[in-house]
Residue frames relative to the residue before (quaternion, step in Angstrom):
aa qw qx qy qz dx dy dz
M 1.0000 0.0000 0.0000 0.0000 0.00 0.00 0.00
P 0.4929 -0.6707 0.4552 0.3162 3.64 -0.83 0.86
D 0.5148 -0.6654 0.4424 0.3107 3.55 -1.12 0.67
V 0.6895 0.4459 -0.2921 0.4903 3.61 1.17 -0.32
L 0.3812 -0.7614 0.4897 0.1874 3.56 -0.86 1.06
E 0.7556 0.3065 -0.1934 0.5457 3.60 1.14 -0.48
S 0.4377 -0.7209 0.4806 0.2400 3.55 -0.98 0.81
T 0.5701 0.6031 -0.3894 0.3996 3.56 1.19 -0.45
S 0.1676 -0.7907 0.5831 0.0816 3.55 -0.89 0.91
V 0.2791 -0.7331 0.5995 0.1593 3.54 -1.22 0.53
A 0.3697 -0.7458 0.5134 0.2085 3.58 -0.69 1.13
S 0.6171 -0.5745 0.4119 0.3458 3.49 -1.22 0.66
E 0.6015 0.5567 -0.3580 0.4473 3.59 1.12 -0.63
Q 0.6452 0.5103 -0.3247 0.4668 3.57 1.03 -0.78
V 0.6456 0.5232 -0.3249 0.4517 3.59 1.01 -0.83
A 0.6414 0.5202 -0.3227 0.4624 3.58 1.02 -0.85
S 0.6445 0.5103 -0.3103 0.4774 3.59 1.02 -0.80
F 0.6232 0.5521 -0.3179 0.4536 3.54 1.03 -0.89
A 0.6811 0.5079 -0.2773 0.4486 3.55 0.86 -1.09
E 0.6518 0.5212 -0.3034 0.4599 3.56 1.04 -0.85
R 0.6707 0.4905 -0.3049 0.4654 3.54 0.94 -0.87
V 0.6590 0.4919 -0.3159 0.4733 3.60 0.94 -0.79
R 0.5969 0.5613 -0.3578 0.4480 3.55 1.09 -0.64
E 0.6132 0.5330 -0.3344 0.4776 3.60 1.12 -0.70
I 0.6571 0.5062 -0.3256 0.4538 3.57 0.97 -0.77
R 0.6290 0.5365 -0.3297 0.4559 3.54 0.99 -0.87
Q 0.6542 0.5076 -0.3104 0.4669 3.55 0.92 -0.89
S 0.6431 0.5116 -0.3344 0.4614 3.59 0.97 -0.79
L 0.6830 0.4779 -0.3134 0.4549 3.61 0.88 -0.82
H 0.6780 0.4950 -0.3037 0.4506 3.58 0.99 -0.70
Q 0.4894 0.6181 -0.4435 0.4262 3.56 1.31 -0.02
V 0.7468 0.3699 -0.1780 0.5233 3.57 1.18 -0.67
L 0.7842 0.3432 -0.1541 0.4934 3.55 0.79 -1.06
I 0.2309 -0.7582 0.5975 0.1213 3.55 -1.09 0.84
G 0.8138 0.0970 -0.1163 0.5610 3.58 -0.63 1.13
Q 0.6422 0.5535 -0.3857 0.3639 3.57 -1.15 -0.68
D 0.1663 0.8273 -0.5227 0.1215 3.60 1.05 0.71
A 0.6686 0.5051 -0.3049 0.4527 3.57 0.89 -0.92
S 0.6747 0.4947 -0.3033 0.4560 3.58 0.92 -0.89
I 0.6328 0.5201 -0.3345 0.4661 3.60 1.05 -0.76
D 0.6704 0.4853 -0.3228 0.4591 3.61 0.91 -0.79
L 0.6287 0.5175 -0.3394 0.4709 3.64 1.04 -0.70
L 0.6663 0.4922 -0.3099 0.4666 3.60 0.94 -0.83
L 0.6172 0.5253 -0.3340 0.4812 3.56 1.11 -0.76
T 0.6256 0.5390 -0.3384 0.4512 3.61 0.98 -0.77
C 0.6460 0.5020 -0.3154 0.4808 3.60 0.98 -0.81
A 0.6651 0.5083 -0.3048 0.4543 3.58 0.89 -0.95
L 0.7115 0.4671 -0.2740 0.4477 3.62 0.82 -0.98
T 0.7010 0.3947 -0.2851 0.5211 3.63 1.18 -0.21
G 0.4832 -0.6906 0.4235 0.3320 3.63 1.26 0.11
S 0.4988 0.6654 -0.4055 0.3795 3.54 1.18 0.65
H 0.4928 -0.6617 0.4901 0.2814 3.54 -1.31 0.45
A 0.2043 -0.7897 0.5717 0.0878 3.58 -1.14 0.67
L 0.2335 -0.7345 0.6226 0.1357 3.51 -1.27 0.60
L 0.1692 -0.7913 0.5847 0.0572 3.61 -0.61 1.21
V 0.0584 -0.7955 0.6031 0.0026 3.56 -0.82 1.03
G 0.3703 0.7172 -0.5249 0.2703 3.57 -0.71 1.06
V 0.5752 -0.5875 0.4336 0.3688 3.54 -1.18 0.49
P 0.6624 -0.5232 0.3490 0.4070 3.59 -1.18 0.36
G 0.7703 0.3842 -0.2730 0.4296 3.53 -1.21 0.58
L 0.5855 0.5870 -0.3881 0.4025 3.68 1.16 0.28
A 0.5778 -0.6532 0.3446 0.3474 3.57 1.19 0.61
K 0.2325 0.7883 -0.5409 0.1789 3.60 1.03 0.66
T 0.6834 0.4813 -0.2921 0.4647 3.57 0.87 -0.93
L 0.6385 0.5236 -0.3184 0.4656 3.57 1.02 -0.84
M 0.6184 0.5578 -0.3406 0.4365 3.59 1.01 -0.78
V 0.6935 0.4670 -0.2752 0.4746 3.58 0.91 -0.90
K 0.6444 0.5166 -0.3190 0.4648 3.57 0.99 -0.82
A 0.6397 0.5185 -0.3235 0.4661 3.58 1.04 -0.78
L 0.6380 0.5242 -0.3316 0.4563 3.58 1.00 -0.80
A 0.6491 0.5148 -0.3174 0.4615 3.57 0.96 -0.84
A 0.6561 0.5087 -0.3057 0.4661 3.58 1.01 -0.83
A 0.6508 0.5313 -0.3158 0.4409 3.59 1.01 -0.83
F 0.7217 0.4051 -0.2249 0.5142 3.57 1.14 -0.76
R 0.3483 -0.7260 0.4957 0.3254 3.60 1.29 -0.30
W 0.3453 0.7370 -0.5036 0.2899 3.56 0.86 0.98
K 0.5037 -0.5851 0.5222 0.3623 3.56 -1.32 0.32
F 0.1682 -0.8113 0.5586 0.0401 3.53 -0.72 1.18
S 0.0384 -0.7911 0.6104 -0.0111 3.51 -1.05 0.85
R 0.1101 -0.7975 0.5912 0.0479 3.61 -0.93 0.81
M 0.0836 -0.7774 0.6233 0.0107 3.55 -1.00 0.99
Q 0.2283 -0.7483 0.6076 0.1368 3.53 -0.82 1.01
F 0.2575 -0.7909 0.5387 0.1341 3.59 -0.42 1.22
T 0.0382 0.7713 -0.6305 0.0777 3.53 -0.90 1.11
P 0.6888 -0.5082 0.3159 0.4093 3.60 -1.17 0.41
D 0.7273 0.4249 -0.2508 0.4771 3.61 1.09 -0.64
L 0.4183 0.7010 -0.4762 0.3270 3.61 1.22 0.15
M 0.2346 -0.7855 0.5626 0.1072 3.59 -0.88 0.97
P 0.6540 -0.5147 0.3686 0.4141 3.61 -1.20 0.43
S 0.6615 0.5200 -0.3136 0.4401 3.59 0.98 -0.84
D 0.5661 0.5774 -0.3853 0.4446 3.59 1.23 -0.38
I 0.6829 0.4501 -0.2667 0.5099 3.59 1.22 -0.42
T 0.7729 0.3800 -0.1887 0.4719 3.56 0.66 -1.12
G 0.5271 -0.5672 0.4727 0.4207 3.61 0.95 -0.80
T 0.1953 -0.7822 0.5831 0.1000 3.53 -1.27 0.21
E 0.4783 -0.6402 0.5209 0.3000 3.53 -1.34 0.31
I 0.0823 -0.7806 0.6175 0.0504 3.58 -0.97 0.85
I 0.4573 -0.6523 0.5265 0.2968 3.56 -1.24 0.52
E 0.0517 -0.8080 0.5866 -0.0205 3.52 -0.75 1.12
E 0.2655 -0.7738 0.5600 0.1306 3.57 -0.88 0.96
D 0.3694 -0.7002 0.5726 0.2131 3.51 -1.01 1.00
L 0.3911 -0.7615 0.4664 0.2228 3.57 -0.49 1.18
A 0.6447 0.5390 -0.3192 0.4381 3.58 1.14 -0.62
T 0.8062 0.2803 -0.1245 0.5059 3.57 0.88 -0.95
G 0.4299 -0.7115 0.4550 0.3193 3.54 1.20 -0.46
K 0.5233 0.6340 -0.4236 0.3805 3.58 1.27 -0.05
R 0.2961 -0.7431 0.5792 0.1571 3.47 -1.27 0.67
A 0.0356 0.7956 -0.6030 0.0468 3.54 -1.06 0.74
F 0.5152 -0.6276 0.4804 0.3315 3.57 -1.21 0.47
R 0.0431 -0.7699 0.6364 0.0210 3.54 -1.15 0.77
F 0.3570 -0.7527 0.5176 0.1948 3.51 -0.92 1.01
V 0.1741 -0.7676 0.6128 0.0704 3.52 -0.85 1.06
R 0.3741 -0.7733 0.4714 0.1996 3.56 -0.48 1.21
G 0.3938 -0.7237 0.5288 0.2038 3.49 -1.11 0.85
P 0.7193 -0.4667 0.2913 0.4242 3.59 -1.23 0.03
V 0.5145 0.6456 -0.4233 0.3732 3.60 1.26 -0.21
F 0.6151 0.5416 -0.3447 0.4578 3.59 1.25 -0.39
A 0.4467 0.6287 -0.4930 0.4026 3.53 0.34 1.35
N 0.5849 -0.5683 0.4321 0.3850 3.58 -1.25 0.15
I 0.7883 0.0499 -0.0283 0.6127 3.57 1.01 -0.77
V 0.1202 -0.8095 0.5746 0.0144 3.57 -0.65 1.14
L 0.1969 -0.7684 0.5996 0.1065 3.56 -0.84 1.02
A 0.1318 -0.7826 0.6070 0.0399 3.57 -0.53 1.23
D 0.1498 -0.8426 0.5133 0.0632 3.57 0.09 1.31
E 0.8452 -0.0434 -0.0433 0.5310 3.56 -0.84 1.16
I 0.0335 -0.8655 0.4993 -0.0201 3.50 0.81 1.15
N 0.6540 0.5370 -0.3124 0.4316 3.61 1.11 -0.56
R 0.5980 0.5653 -0.3770 0.4251 3.61 1.24 0.10
A 0.6176 0.5228 -0.3488 0.4728 3.61 1.27 -0.10
A 0.6065 -0.5618 0.4227 0.3712 3.55 -1.25 0.47
P 0.6646 -0.5469 0.3263 0.3908 3.59 -1.14 0.57
K 0.6319 0.5339 -0.3492 0.4402 3.63 0.98 -0.73
T 0.6546 0.4833 -0.3179 0.4866 3.59 1.06 -0.67
Q 0.6113 0.5318 -0.3467 0.4725 3.59 0.98 -0.71
S 0.6608 0.5279 -0.3126 0.4324 3.57 0.93 -0.91
A 0.6011 0.5759 -0.3588 0.4223 3.58 1.04 -0.73
L 0.6898 0.4539 -0.2781 0.4908 3.56 0.98 -0.88
L 0.6804 0.4959 -0.3086 0.4426 3.59 0.88 -0.88
E 0.5917 0.5498 -0.3675 0.4610 3.57 1.15 -0.53
A 0.6577 0.4942 -0.3071 0.4784 3.55 0.97 -0.87
M 0.6095 0.5483 -0.3469 0.4556 3.62 1.07 -0.65
A 0.7238 0.4440 -0.2534 0.4634 3.58 0.93 -0.84
E 0.7785 0.3766 -0.1761 0.4702 3.57 0.86 -0.95
K 0.3003 -0.7796 0.4939 0.2411 3.63 1.21 -0.45
H 0.7252 0.2923 -0.2689 0.5625 3.55 1.15 0.69
V 0.3095 -0.7235 0.5921 0.1739 3.54 -1.37 0.34
T 0.1617 -0.7727 0.6083 0.0819 3.60 -0.98 0.91
V 0.0926 0.7772 -0.6129 0.1083 3.59 -0.71 1.13
G 0.8490 0.0447 -0.0519 0.5239 3.58 -0.79 0.99
G 0.6966 -0.4886 0.2616 0.4557 3.55 1.07 0.71
E 0.6342 0.4852 -0.3309 0.5028 3.63 1.31 0.00
T 0.2675 -0.7506 0.5848 0.1518 3.53 -1.09 0.81
Y 0.1109 -0.7899 0.6029 0.0160 3.51 -0.97 1.04
P 0.3299 -0.7644 0.5191 0.1934 3.58 -0.46 1.16
L 0.4114 -0.6854 0.5501 0.2416 3.53 -1.21 0.68
D 0.5478 -0.6320 0.4281 0.3423 3.58 -1.08 0.64
E 0.3606 -0.6889 0.5852 0.2301 3.53 -1.28 0.55
P 0.5458 -0.2594 -0.7930 0.0774 1.57 -1.75 1.78
F 0.1653 -0.7602 0.6159 0.1237 3.55 -1.25 0.36
L 0.0729 0.7933 -0.5951 0.1061 3.55 -0.60 1.21
V 0.1710 -0.7515 0.6271 0.1130 3.51 -1.12 0.75
V 0.0736 -0.7456 0.6614 0.0360 3.53 -1.01 0.93
A 0.0785 -0.8077 0.5843 0.0083 3.54 -0.49 1.21
T 0.2182 -0.7731 0.5804 0.1335 3.55 -1.10 0.67
Q 0.0789 -0.7590 0.6433 0.0626 3.54 -1.27 0.54
N 0.3392 -0.7086 0.5882 0.1917 3.48 -1.11 0.85
P 0.3701 -0.7644 0.4802 0.2193 3.64 -0.59 1.07
I 0.6948 0.3984 -0.2728 0.5330 3.61 1.27 -0.18
E 0.7826 0.3249 -0.2404 0.4734 3.57 -1.29 0.15
Q 0.1555 0.8363 -0.5041 0.1492 3.55 0.68 1.13
E 0.4881 0.6675 -0.4415 0.3483 3.61 1.22 -0.05
G 0.8248 0.1858 -0.1714 0.5057 3.55 -0.88 0.98
T 0.5390 0.5966 -0.4250 0.4159 3.59 1.18 0.43
Y 0.3169 -0.7187 0.5867 0.1972 3.49 -1.38 0.23
P 0.2517 -0.8014 0.5191 0.1582 3.63 0.08 1.28
L 0.5328 -0.6374 0.4619 0.3105 3.53 -1.09 0.84
P 0.4674 -0.6560 0.5011 0.3162 3.62 -0.90 0.78
E 0.6442 -0.5543 0.3598 0.3851 3.56 -1.17 0.60
A 0.6346 0.5408 -0.3335 0.4401 3.59 1.00 -0.76
Q 0.6807 0.4586 -0.2908 0.4917 3.60 1.12 -0.62
L 0.5721 0.5717 -0.3656 0.4606 3.57 1.14 -0.65
D 0.6224 0.5825 -0.3304 0.4052 3.58 1.04 -0.81
R 0.5860 0.5900 -0.3779 0.4072 3.60 1.20 -0.35
F 0.6407 0.5008 -0.3228 0.4842 3.57 1.23 -0.34
M 0.4692 -0.6740 0.4828 0.3040 3.56 -0.88 0.90
M 0.8302 0.0431 0.0322 0.5549 3.60 0.83 -0.95
E 0.2452 -0.6801 0.6553 0.2187 3.43 -1.37 0.38
I 0.1164 -0.8179 0.5634 0.0118 3.56 -0.29 1.32
R 0.1670 -0.8117 0.5547 0.0747 3.55 -0.63 1.12
I 0.2354 -0.7924 0.5522 0.1083 3.57 -0.63 1.13
G 0.2063 -0.8037 0.5515 0.0853 3.53 -0.71 1.19
Y 0.6640 -0.4838 0.3937 0.4124 3.54 -1.36 0.05
P 0.4970 -0.6474 0.4730 0.3319 3.61 -1.05 0.58
T 0.5843 -0.5453 0.4604 0.3864 3.55 -1.29 0.28
P 0.6642 -0.4934 0.3502 0.4391 3.66 -1.14 0.34
E 0.6489 0.5173 -0.3278 0.4515 3.60 0.97 -0.84
Q 0.6674 0.4924 -0.3024 0.4698 3.56 0.97 -0.94
E 0.6469 0.5219 -0.3290 0.4482 3.61 0.97 -0.80
E 0.6107 0.5322 -0.3520 0.4690 3.60 1.09 -0.63
E 0.6611 0.5018 -0.3016 0.4693 3.55 0.96 -0.90
I 0.6053 0.5468 -0.3363 0.4706 3.60 1.07 -0.75
A 0.6800 0.5040 -0.2956 0.4429 3.54 0.85 -0.96
V 0.6709 0.4805 -0.3027 0.4769 3.60 1.02 -0.76
R 0.7400 0.4528 -0.2539 0.4277 3.59 0.73 -1.04
T 0.7436 0.4397 -0.2476 0.4386 3.60 0.91 -0.82
T 0.6758 0.4877 -0.3190 0.4513 3.61 1.14 -0.24
G 0.5976 0.5631 -0.3595 0.4433 3.57 1.30 0.22
G 0.7730 -0.2158 0.1379 0.5804 3.57 1.27 0.13
L 0.6677 -0.4935 0.3639 0.4221 3.55 -1.30 0.13
P 0.4860 -0.6664 0.4629 0.3247 3.65 -0.93 0.83
K 0.3700 -0.7214 0.5463 0.2101 3.52 -1.06 0.80
L 0.4397 -0.7039 0.4924 0.2621 3.55 -0.80 1.03
P 0.5633 -0.6304 0.3940 0.3607 3.62 -1.01 0.61
D 0.5502 -0.5868 0.4765 0.3548 3.52 -1.27 0.46
A 0.5844 -0.6044 0.4125 0.3508 3.57 -1.10 0.66
A 0.3639 -0.7438 0.5199 0.2099 3.59 -0.74 1.03
F 0.7686 -0.1890 0.1060 0.6019 3.58 1.12 -0.72
D 0.6036 -0.6151 0.3818 0.3341 3.59 -1.24 0.20
R 0.7547 -0.3969 0.2888 0.4353 3.54 -1.39 -0.01
T 0.6503 0.5254 -0.3349 0.4348 3.60 0.90 -0.86
T 0.6436 0.5098 -0.3216 0.4716 3.60 1.00 -0.83
F 0.6344 0.5232 -0.3489 0.4495 3.60 0.95 -0.76
L 0.6684 0.5046 -0.3203 0.4427 3.56 0.84 -0.87
E 0.6071 0.5325 -0.3421 0.4804 3.57 1.17 -0.55
L 0.6394 0.5005 -0.3246 0.4851 3.59 1.03 -0.74
R 0.6520 0.5107 -0.3309 0.4523 3.60 0.91 -0.78
D 0.6399 0.5164 -0.3208 0.4700 3.59 1.01 -0.80
L 0.6293 0.5328 -0.3418 0.4509 3.56 1.07 -0.71
V 0.6198 0.5286 -0.3485 0.4636 3.60 1.02 -0.74
L 0.6709 0.4998 -0.3023 0.4568 3.60 0.89 -0.92
A 0.6760 0.5153 -0.2883 0.4409 3.63 1.11 -0.64
V 0.4909 0.6636 -0.4473 0.3444 3.59 1.20 -0.17
P 0.4321 -0.7142 0.4869 0.2572 3.60 -0.80 0.98
V 0.2830 -0.7625 0.5634 0.1453 3.60 -1.09 0.75
P 0.3479 -0.7418 0.5239 0.2328 3.61 -0.58 1.02
Q 0.6069 -0.5769 0.4005 0.3721 3.58 -1.04 0.73
S 0.6459 0.5443 -0.3216 0.4279 3.61 0.98 -0.86
V 0.6473 0.5148 -0.3169 0.4643 3.59 1.07 -0.75
A 0.6551 0.4950 -0.3061 0.4817 3.59 0.93 -0.89
A 0.6590 0.5070 -0.3169 0.4564 3.61 0.94 -0.84
F 0.6539 0.5009 -0.3292 0.4617 3.58 0.98 -0.72
A 0.6277 0.5264 -0.3331 0.4669 3.63 0.99 -0.73
V 0.6516 0.5096 -0.3059 0.4714 3.55 0.97 -0.90
R 0.6725 0.5017 -0.2944 0.4577 3.60 0.93 -0.95
L 0.6386 0.5308 -0.3278 0.4505 3.60 0.97 -0.83
C 0.6925 0.4618 -0.2796 0.4786 3.58 0.86 -0.91
G 0.6330 0.5404 -0.3209 0.4520 3.57 1.06 -0.77
Q 0.6691 0.5036 -0.2946 0.4603 3.58 1.03 -0.74
S 0.6367 0.5289 -0.3338 0.4511 3.58 1.27 -0.30
R 0.6204 0.5591 -0.3200 0.4472 3.58 1.33 -0.11
P 0.3555 -0.7421 0.5129 0.2447 3.61 -0.49 1.08
K 0.7991 0.2615 -0.2564 0.4767 3.55 -1.27 0.76
D 0.4895 0.6163 -0.4598 0.4113 3.62 1.26 0.05
P 0.5729 -0.6004 0.4142 0.3738 3.66 -0.96 0.74
R 0.6847 0.4817 -0.2933 0.4616 3.64 1.09 -0.66
A 0.5491 0.6559 -0.3932 0.3372 3.63 1.17 -0.32
A 0.3971 -0.6980 0.5445 0.2421 3.51 -1.04 0.83
Q 0.6772 -0.4935 0.3504 0.4185 3.56 -1.27 0.30
F 0.5729 0.5806 -0.3722 0.4428 3.62 1.16 -0.65
T 0.6685 0.4969 -0.3061 0.4609 3.60 0.92 -0.83
N 0.6594 0.5064 -0.3027 0.4659 3.59 0.94 -0.88
D 0.6754 0.5084 -0.2963 0.4445 3.59 1.08 -0.72
Y 0.8408 0.2760 -0.0800 0.4587 3.58 0.90 -0.96
V 0.7135 0.4674 -0.2474 0.4596 3.62 1.16 -0.35
A 0.2826 -0.7454 0.5752 0.1833 3.61 -0.86 0.91
W 0.7929 -0.0197 0.0375 0.6079 3.62 0.90 -0.89
G 0.2920 -0.7740 0.5426 0.1461 3.54 -1.02 0.86
A 0.6968 -0.4597 0.3417 0.4317 3.53 -1.33 0.00
G 0.3859 -0.7268 0.5323 0.1985 3.58 -1.08 0.83
P 0.7718 -0.3639 0.2579 0.4532 3.55 -1.32 -0.10
R 0.6052 0.5517 -0.3711 0.4379 3.59 1.09 -0.60
G 0.5756 0.5607 -0.3800 0.4581 3.60 1.14 -0.42
T 0.6367 0.5216 -0.3141 0.4732 3.59 0.99 -0.82
Q 0.6564 0.5209 -0.3058 0.4519 3.55 0.92 -0.99
N 0.7100 0.4648 -0.2691 0.4555 3.57 0.86 -0.93
L 0.5803 0.5645 -0.3715 0.4545 3.60 1.15 -0.52
V 0.6748 0.4824 -0.2739 0.4867 3.56 0.96 -0.97
L 0.6707 0.5034 -0.3075 0.4497 3.60 0.86 -0.90
A 0.6817 0.4720 -0.3021 0.4703 3.58 0.91 -0.84
A 0.6104 0.5511 -0.3458 0.4518 3.57 1.09 -0.69
K 0.5995 0.5548 -0.3476 0.4604 3.60 1.10 -0.68
A 0.6788 0.4898 -0.2832 0.4680 3.55 0.88 -1.00
L 0.6410 0.5308 -0.3268 0.4478 3.58 0.96 -0.84
A 0.6385 0.5253 -0.3385 0.4491 3.59 0.96 -0.85
L 0.6831 0.4803 -0.2975 0.4628 3.59 0.88 -0.89
L 0.6248 0.5371 -0.3341 0.4577 3.58 1.05 -0.75
D 0.7021 0.4283 -0.2418 0.5149 3.57 1.21 -0.64
G 0.5652 -0.6402 0.3755 0.3601 3.62 1.22 0.15
R 0.5815 0.5659 -0.3904 0.4350 3.62 1.19 0.50
T 0.4765 -0.7086 0.4615 0.2404 3.53 -1.16 0.71
V 0.7743 0.2480 -0.1268 0.5683 3.60 1.23 -0.37
P 0.4018 -0.7116 0.5107 0.2672 3.65 -0.84 0.85
T 0.2715 -0.7474 0.5887 0.1451 3.54 -1.31 0.44
V 0.6924 -0.4364 0.3749 0.4354 3.52 -1.35 0.08
E 0.6301 0.5486 -0.3374 0.4338 3.54 1.04 -0.79
D 0.5971 0.5440 -0.3677 0.4608 3.60 1.10 -0.60
V 0.6387 0.5111 -0.3323 0.4694 3.62 0.96 -0.81
K 0.6433 0.5246 -0.3230 0.4545 3.58 0.94 -0.87
T 0.6562 0.5383 -0.3118 0.4270 3.58 0.93 -0.94
I 0.7686 0.3857 -0.1768 0.4787 3.56 0.96 -0.91
A 0.4538 0.7543 -0.4091 0.2403 3.57 1.31 -0.30
V 0.6687 0.5161 -0.3330 0.4190 3.64 0.81 -0.84
P 0.7219 0.4220 -0.2905 0.4652 3.66 0.60 -0.89
V 0.6679 0.5074 -0.3151 0.4440 3.62 1.09 -0.58
L 0.7994 0.3539 -0.1565 0.4596 3.56 1.01 -0.85
R 0.5621 0.6622 -0.4002 0.2921 3.61 1.04 -0.52
H 0.7084 0.4044 -0.2788 0.5069 3.62 1.07 -0.55
R 0.6458 0.5128 -0.3339 0.4567 3.62 1.28 0.11
I 0.6552 0.4672 -0.2945 0.5155 3.53 1.33 -0.08
I 0.1338 -0.7978 0.5855 0.0527 3.61 -0.76 1.01
V 0.2815 -0.7773 0.5433 0.1464 3.53 -0.61 1.16
N 0.4730 -0.6870 0.4788 0.2739 3.58 -1.19 0.49
H 0.7269 -0.4220 0.2907 0.4571 3.58 -1.26 -0.05
R 0.6013 0.5589 -0.3677 0.4369 3.59 1.03 -0.61
A 0.6341 0.5224 -0.3214 0.4709 3.58 1.04 -0.81
V 0.6511 0.5159 -0.3223 0.4539 3.54 0.93 -0.91
G 0.6510 0.5208 -0.3052 0.4603 3.60 1.00 -0.84
D 0.7466 0.3945 -0.2100 0.4929 3.57 1.02 -0.84
G 0.5024 -0.6917 0.3943 0.3371 3.59 1.31 0.10
I 0.4179 0.6938 -0.4729 0.3469 3.56 1.15 0.63
T 0.1837 -0.7953 0.5705 0.0915 3.61 -0.73 1.01
A 0.6610 -0.5002 0.3793 0.4111 3.54 -1.28 0.23
E 0.5995 0.5572 -0.3463 0.4586 3.57 1.09 -0.65
Q 0.6711 0.4870 -0.2968 0.4736 3.57 0.96 -0.83
V 0.5971 0.5509 -0.3579 0.4603 3.56 1.15 -0.57
V 0.6516 0.5025 -0.3153 0.4727 3.61 0.93 -0.88
E 0.6659 0.5029 -0.3106 0.4552 3.59 0.90 -0.89
R 0.6290 0.5295 -0.3230 0.4687 3.58 1.08 -0.71
L 0.6471 0.5230 -0.3020 0.4653 3.53 1.00 -0.88
L 0.6482 0.5180 -0.3163 0.4598 3.59 1.02 -0.79
K 0.6485 0.5167 -0.3140 0.4625 3.58 1.08 -0.73
S 0.6840 0.4967 -0.2788 0.4557 3.52 1.07 -0.80
C-alpha cells in the first residue's frame, strides 16, 4: 500500500511561493505585534486551514490586536463581539425588522445582518455569555450559514471565528461544553512577554495608536493558499501516528496506557485526529516542505489536543493537567 493517502501532489514551486507569501504576512503582523512568535504561527496555521481558534490569556496581552492585525494583513472584513450575560442570539446573527415602503405604505420584513457576517469574527470572552448565545455562534461556525425567520443566509468565505477566554475571574461565567470546544482547531495560550519585549511594548505603544499592517494580499489569493494546504498529500505513517496518538488518549481503549486509564475521563475524538493531520499539512508548507512528517504532528499536538482531553478527579487531586497528559503521550 502506498505511504501517501492522497494522490494530489504539490509542486516545489508552489511551496516556495506559499512560503514567500506567508513570510509577507508574518512581516506585516510583526509591524504591529511584539514577540508572540509561537502564538502568531499557531493562529496563522488555523487561518490557512480555514479553522477556528480559541485564545486563552490574561487581559492586556494583545489578543484583540493580534486578530485585528491578521484581518488587516489578509484584507478581511473584521467584526468584534463582546460577550456579556445579557447578549442575545439575535445580537450575533441579526434580526428581522418591519420596514414600511414610503411610496406604497406597505410593510414588509427586512433582515438586518449581525456581526457574524464577516470574514474573521472575534468573540471576546465567549464564556461570559449564556449557553443559548454561545450556541448561536457555534452553530454558525459549524454550518457556515445563519437561519432567521425560516430563511437561510450563507456566510462569506473565508469565515473564521477566534474566541478568547480569560483564565481568571471565572465567577459568573458559562464554560463552553466539551462538545463545543471541539469545534476549535486549537487552544492557543498567550503568555507574558519577556522583559526586553515588555520594554519595547512600553516604548512603542505609548507614542500613539498602533498602525495596523498593510494588506499582504487579497481574499482570492488567500483562498488559493487554503486550497494549497488542503491539497498537500498525507503519508500513511503520519495519519497512523495521529490516529494512534488520539486513540491512546481514550481510557479503556486497548491502545491506552495505564497513565491514561488512571487520569483521563474522556479522550480526543476523531475531530482531533483530523485537526492534527490538517495542522501538520500547514506546518510542512510553512517550513517549505511538500509533505508533513510525524514530527509536525508532535509539534502541533499540545494546542490541538489539550482542550479535547478531559482529566478525571484523580488527576485534579494529583495536579495533572490535560496538557501534561498530551506531553506524556508524546513521550510514550
